N, C-alpha and C positions, 0 to 999 in steps of 0.2 A: 421528729420522732413522735410516734404515737404508740398505742398499745402498751401501757406500762404493765410489767409483770413482776412478780416477786420471785427472786432467784435463790435467795439464801437467808437463813435465819440461824443465829448461833444457838448452841445447846441451852445456854442460860436465858435465851430469849431477849437479851439486851440489844443485840445487833440484828437488825432486819433491814434489808436494803431493797427498795423498789427500784427496778431498773427499766430501761427502755429496750424494746425489741425492734430492730430495724435492720434491713438487708440481711435477714436470716441469721442474726447474731444479737447478742446483748452488748450494751455499752455502759461503761461506768466512768465517772470522772476520777481524778486522783484522790479527791476528798472522800468519795464513796469507797474506793479501794482501801484508803487509810482506815476508814471506819470498820470495814469487814475484817481487815488483818490486824486491827488494834495497834497501829503504828502511826508515825507522822506522815504528812504529805511530802515532806522533804525526803524521807526514806523511800517512799513510793517513787518519787521523781528520780532518785539515784538509781534504783533498780531498773526503771524504764530506760534511763540513759544507757546503762550497761547492756541491757537486752538489745537495744538498737545498735550500739557501738560494736558489740561482739557479733552482730549479724544473726542473732538468734531469730529475730523477727524483722520484717521490713516496716519501718515507721509509717510510710505512706499507705501501706495496706492494712494497718491495724489501728489507725487513729482517724478521727473525724471531728470537725468542729460542729457543735450544735448550739442553737440559740436557747439560752436558759434565762428565765425571768428570776431575778434575785432582788431581795429587799436590801436597799442601801439607805440607811437612815430611815426617813419616813416615806420614801418613794420606791416604787418597783421599777427596776431597770432591766432591759434585755441585753445580755452580753453573750458573746461567742465564747464557748468553753470547750476545751479539748476533751474528748471522750475516747476510751480505749475499748477495743472489742474483746471478746471472750478469750482469744488466743493470748492477748497481752495480759488479761486478768489472771489467767492460769499461770503464765510464766512468772508474773510477779508473786503470785501465791506460793510458788515453789521456791522462791528466793528469800522471802521474808522469814525472819526467825522470831516467832511469837507463838504463844499457845493458841491464839485465835487463828493464825496462819496454819498451824498444824491441824487444827480442827477443820479448817477449810480443805486442806489436802486430803484428809480422810473422807470428807463429804464428796469432794470432786472425784476421788478414786472410786468410791462406791457408785456414783452416778455412771462413770465410765464402765465399770464392771457390769452394771445393770444393762447398759446398752450392748455390750459385747456378748454377754451370756444370754440375756433374755430377749434382746432386740428392742427393748424399751426401758424407760424409767418412769416411775409414778411419783407424783407430788401428793403425798398422803394427806396433807392438810387441805389442799384444794379439792381433792377427791371427797374428803369427809364433808366439806362445806357444800359441795354439790348434792350429796346424799341428803344432808339436812334440809337444803332448800327444796328438794323434790318431795320430801316427807311433809312439808308444811301445807 
C-alpha cells in the first residue's frame, strides 16, 4: 500500500484517520474503523461477520492482507493485518450505533450527494492547504 490519504475527520477533531489508497479504494483495519465509529474492535468484528454471513458483501472481494510495521515492546515487527475496503467500511458504518457512527453516516451521505448532484466532491481542508502553499 502506498499513497496515504486522509479520508475522515470527526467534527470535534479528535478522530482523524489516515488511510491507504490502493486498487482504486481505501482500506482500513478493524482498529481504524473502531476509532472512526467510537466503538470496540469486537463490535466491528461482529458487524463484519454478520455482513459476510448475510451475503451483503463478499469477504474475498472486500478484504486484503497488508504488511504493517508495528511496535511490539522495544522492537518493530512486520505483521500481516487484514484491511477492509470502502464497501465494507460503509456497511459497518451504517450498522454501528454510536454518535460517531451517525456523524460518519451524515458525512458519507453528503459525499454521495455531492457526487450524484455535482458530479464531484471537494475536500475543503486539502483545497485550503493547496491555496496557502501557492500563496507562499
